[in-house]
N, C-alpha and C positions, 0 to 999 in steps of 0.2 A: 211796503206794505209788507207781508212776511209771508213767502207763495198759498203758506195755509188758507190764509186770509182771506185770501185774491181764490183759490177755490176754491170756499164753502161758498164769497159771493156769489161765482159768478153760478154752483149749487143749489143757494138758494134764490138767484131769480128768476132761472129757468124752473125750476118746480112752481113761483107761483105766477108766472107768466102762466105752465103748463095748468095748472088749478082753477085760473081766472077766463082762457080756452074753451075750459067744460061749461062753464054758463055763456059760449059764447062771445067774451070777449078777448081779441086778440090784440094786444099793446104791450107797445114796450114800457119791461118795470127800470126804475132808473134806482141803480144798488150804487153805495160808498162805505164805509166803515169808520166807524168812529168811538178808538177808547171801547176796544176788541166787542162792539155792539154793529152789527150790517144795519143798514141803516133801506130798506127797498121802500123807493114811493112812484107810488102808483097817476099817473096823470088822472087830469078828468074828464068823467066820460057820462052820457046815456047810465049803469049803472050807477057813480055814487050811491047814491041812496040803499041799494037794494048791498051795496060794500060795502057801509059803514055799519048799514042796522040799526036798530034804537042804539042810542046811545053808545054808541059807536063797537058795539059786542060783537057782529058776522068780523069787523074789521079787525079784533084780538083774537078773534075764532081763524081768520086765517095768521092771526102771525103767527100762532100756537103752534097750525099745523105744521109751519113751516118749521120754526123753528122744531118744532121735533122728528119732520125729516132730517134732517141735519144731523138730530143727533143720534136719530135711526141707522146715518150711517154712516158713524166713525170721526164725523167733521167736526176738534177742536175749539173752534167760532159757532157757536149757538143760537148768543143774545140775539137774535130779530128784533128789530121795531119797521110796522109794514101802515103806512098812511098814506090815505085812496087820500086823495085829491085837497091836497094839504088842510086835510083835517085838523089832526095833531096840534098843524105850529099854527094852523089857526086860533085856536082851541087854547092853547097855551093862553095868544099874544090876548084872547081877553080876560083868560084867569091873572097874567100882571097888571090886566089896566084894575081891575077889580081889585085883588091882593092891594096897590095904591095905596088904597084906601087903609086901609086890614093898617098897612105899614106905618101911616100919619097916627090914626090913631095908638098904635104902641108907643111910639116913640115920644108926643105928645101923653099920654096920660102914664110913663112909665110904669102899665099897669099890662100883668101877660091879658093874652087873647084867644081864646077856644073859637077852632074855624068846625063849618062844620063838617061829615067824615066825607074824605073824598076819596078817589082809589088811585096807587103809586106813581101812573103817569102825572098825575094831575098832586101831590105830596111834594112830589119833586122837585118841580116847579116852582111852589114856596120852598121849599128851601132855600133853591138856589136866590131867588127872590130873600130872604131872608138876612142870606150868608153877603149879598149883594149892598144890604141896604143897614150892616153896623148889628143886627138884630142875630136871638137866638131862636133855633128851631125845634121841639121835639114833638114825632111823632108818639099814641097813642094812643092807646085801645085794642083793639082786637076786631077783624075780619071787616064786617061792611059798616066798621065802626067807628075804624080807625081814623084817626083826627091830625088837627096839629096846633098847639099849642106854641104861638107867636110869646119872648120876649127881649124885655126891657135888656142892652146889657150896656155897664159905663165906664166898656174901655172910652 
């Protein structure tokens, strides 16, 4: 890992810890990186519900604030993923379980399947699962209507 990434990780970790301390939460944030994305994991606490927010909105806001702070302070690496009490990981696991049925349906019928609209993180999970199972996947639509179309591949 290069020095600039390590510096960005340290900055992001401290920034998020300072932000959390405003809410009275003094905790150690676990920070790593992969594919030029800084991963910040906040352990489970009594504030999980508040920090995650409805459908993860507060968590995404913390992520946005941290990313913006990195950009504003001249860090080259400013893509950030904040997860609180493994909320995103558990959500991705549940989504993968649900998506296995969709994968089976496409393989059985050999017909494309349009999924319901979902956020970018959820779409990423589905694209990955489709690729692992030899299916095609394509995002379609715009804004809140953006969704995935799973397709059958003859390969």
